[in-house]
C-alpha positions in Angstrom: -29.0 101.0 -70.8 -29.9 98.3 -68.3 -27.2 96.2 -67.0 -27.4 92.8 -68.6 -26.1 90.9 -65.6 -26.9 92.7 -62.4 -25.2 91.7 -59.1 -26.0 88.4 -57.6 -24.9 86.7 -54.4 -21.8 84.7 -55.0 -21.7 81.1 -53.9 -18.8 78.6 -53.5 -19.4 77.2 -57.0 -18.5 80.6 -58.4 -14.9 80.4 -57.2 -13.3 79.6 -60.6 -15.1 82.3 -62.4 -14.6 84.9 -59.7 -10.9 84.1 -59.3 -10.2 84.4 -63.0 -12.0 87.7 -63.3 -10.2 89.2 -60.3 -6.8 87.8 -61.5 -7.3 89.8 -64.8 -8.6 92.8 -63.0 -5.6 93.1 -60.7 -2.9 92.2 -63.2 -1.8 95.9 -63.3 -2.5 96.7 -59.7 0.7 98.1 -58.0 0.3 96.1 -54.8 -0.5 92.8 -56.6 2.5 93.4 -58.9 4.6 93.9 -55.8 3.4 90.6 -54.3 3.6 88.7 -57.6 6.4 90.3 -59.6 6.9 87.6 -62.2 4.9 88.5 -65.3 4.7 85.0 -66.7 3.1 83.5 -63.6 1.2 86.5 -62.2 -2.3 85.6 -63.6 -2.1 82.0 -62.4 -0.8 83.1 -59.0 -3.5 85.8 -58.6 -6.2 83.3 -59.6 -4.9 81.0 -56.8 -4.8 83.9 -54.4 -8.3 85.1 -55.0 -9.7 81.6 -55.2 -8.3 80.9 -51.8 -9.5 84.0 -50.0 -12.9 83.7 -51.6 -13.4 80.0 -50.9 -11.9 79.8 -47.5 -12.6 83.3 -46.1 -15.0 85.7 -47.7 -17.8 83.6 -49.1 -18.6 82.3 -45.6 -18.2 85.5 -43.6 -18.7 88.4 -45.9 -21.2 89.8 -48.5 -19.9 88.5 -51.8 -21.5 89.5 -55.0 -20.7 88.8 -58.7 -21.7 89.7 -62.2 -20.6 87.9 -65.3 -17.1 89.4 -65.2 -16.7 91.2 -61.9 -16.9 90.5 -58.2 -16.9 92.4 -54.9 -16.4 91.3 -51.3 -17.8 93.4 -48.5 -17.2 92.9 -44.8 -20.0 94.2 -42.5 -19.3 95.1 -38.9 -20.9 91.9 -37.8 -18.5 89.9 -40.0 -15.3 91.7 -39.1 -14.0 89.3 -36.5 -14.9 86.2 -38.6 -13.7 87.4 -42.1 -10.0 86.8 -41.2 -7.9 83.9 -42.5 -7.5 80.9 -40.3 -4.3 78.9 -40.0 -5.0 76.7 -43.0 -5.8 79.7 -45.1 -2.6 81.4 -44.0 -0.6 78.2 -45.0 -2.2 78.2 -48.4 -1.5 81.9 -49.0 2.1 81.4 -47.8 2.6 78.7 -50.4 1.0 80.9 -53.1 3.1 83.9 -52.2 6.4 82.1 -51.8 9.2 84.4 -50.8 6.8 87.4 -50.9 4.8 86.0 -48.0 6.6 88.1 -45.3 6.1 91.2 -47.3 2.4 90.4 -47.7 2.1 89.8 -43.9 3.8 93.1 -43.1 1.5 94.9 -45.6 -1.7 93.4 -44.1 -0.6 94.4 -40.6 0.3 97.9 -41.7 -3.0 98.4 -43.3 -4.9 96.9 -40.4 -3.2 99.3 -38.0 -4.7 102.3 -39.9 -8.2 100.8 -40.3 -11.0 102.9 -38.7 -12.3 101.8 -35.3 -15.9 103.1 -36.0 -18.4 100.5 -37.2 -18.3 100.5 -41.0 -18.7 98.4 -44.2 -15.3 97.4 -45.6 -14.8 96.9 -49.3 -12.2 94.2 -49.2 -12.0 93.4 -52.9 -13.7 94.8 -56.0 -12.6 94.2 -59.6 -13.8 93.6 -63.1 -12.1 91.8 -66.0 -10.7 94.5 -68.3 -12.5 92.8 -71.2 -15.7 94.0 -69.5 -14.6 97.6 -69.2 -17.4 100.0 -69.9 -20.2 97.6 -69.2 -20.9 99.1 -65.7 -20.4 95.8 -63.8 -17.9 97.2 -61.3 -20.1 100.3 -60.7 -23.1 98.1 -60.2 -21.3 96.0 -57.6 -20.1 99.2 -55.8 -23.6 100.6 -55.8 -25.0 97.4 -54.4 -22.6 97.3 -51.5 -23.0 101.0 -50.7 -26.8 100.6 -50.6 -26.3 98.0 -47.9 -24.0 100.4 -45.9 -26.5 103.2 -46.3 -29.4 101.0 -45.2 -27.4 100.3 -42.0 -26.6 104.0 -41.6 -22.9 103.2 -41.7 -19.9 104.6 -43.5 -18.0 102.6 -46.1 -14.2 102.2 -46.2 -11.7 100.9 -48.7 -8.0 100.9 -49.6 -6.5 101.3 -53.1 -3.0 101.0 -54.3 -3.9 102.2 -57.8 -4.0 106.0 -57.9 -5.9 106.1 -61.2 -8.8 104.4 -59.5 -9.3 107.2 -56.9 -11.5 109.4 -59.1 -13.8 106.4 -59.7 -14.3 106.0 -55.9 -14.6 109.8 -55.4 -17.4 109.8 -57.9 -19.3 107.5 -55.5 -18.7 109.8 -52.6 -15.4 108.4 -51.1 -12.8 110.8 -49.9 -9.1 110.0 -49.2 -8.3 109.8 -45.5 -4.6 109.1 -45.6 -1.7 107.8 -47.7 0.3 104.9 -46.4 3.6 103.6 -47.8 3.7 99.9 -47.3 6.8 98.6 -45.5 9.6 96.9 -47.3 9.6 99.4 -50.2 6.0 98.7 -51.1 3.6 100.9 -53.0 1.4 103.6 -51.6 -1.9 102.7 -50.2 -4.8 105.2 -50.2 -7.4 104.7 -47.5 -10.8 106.1 -48.4 -14.1 106.7 -46.5 -17.6 107.4 -47.6 -20.2 108.8 -45.2 -23.6 107.1 -45.1 -26.3 108.7 -47.2 -30.1 108.6 -46.7 -31.8 105.9 -48.8 -33.5 108.6 -50.9 -30.1 109.8 -52.1 
């Protein structure tokens, strides 16, 4: 069955739709629950968080794609040095995270210390609204980004804090490289790598 809404390039005007879809997608993610532990305000906080990083950071310096109910942000080697939060973005994120901001900063630094040094395409964010589960939107976004990495002849890399998602990524050729326990009593983060494949594959 053909996908009814194939991946399209995301633009700034998509911020509200994307942030809401990702907020719902990450509601049960262990790392996001650690950063935003209050059930009653988590969705609102996540929407603010994803809206900020999309609007201020990734839409300008990464490859951002969306479907009706899902989104993915990929960072190419060329965008690696640019797709980092500036001081204004950090201030916004600090306000959103509140007393969890220091934990967030430590987690980001810990993950960055283990990121690969080889040129690669980095899947910074991917998620689909649970209401769209089974429609293939997340898989379509993943395939789209992997095709770009393959076209460049480069590996792809991601991190996941949700163990149940690992088989999904393994299906697309990712293998776990290491497990990292985030500082401050945080959850486990699995780093995964996928070798490039010929275009015909």
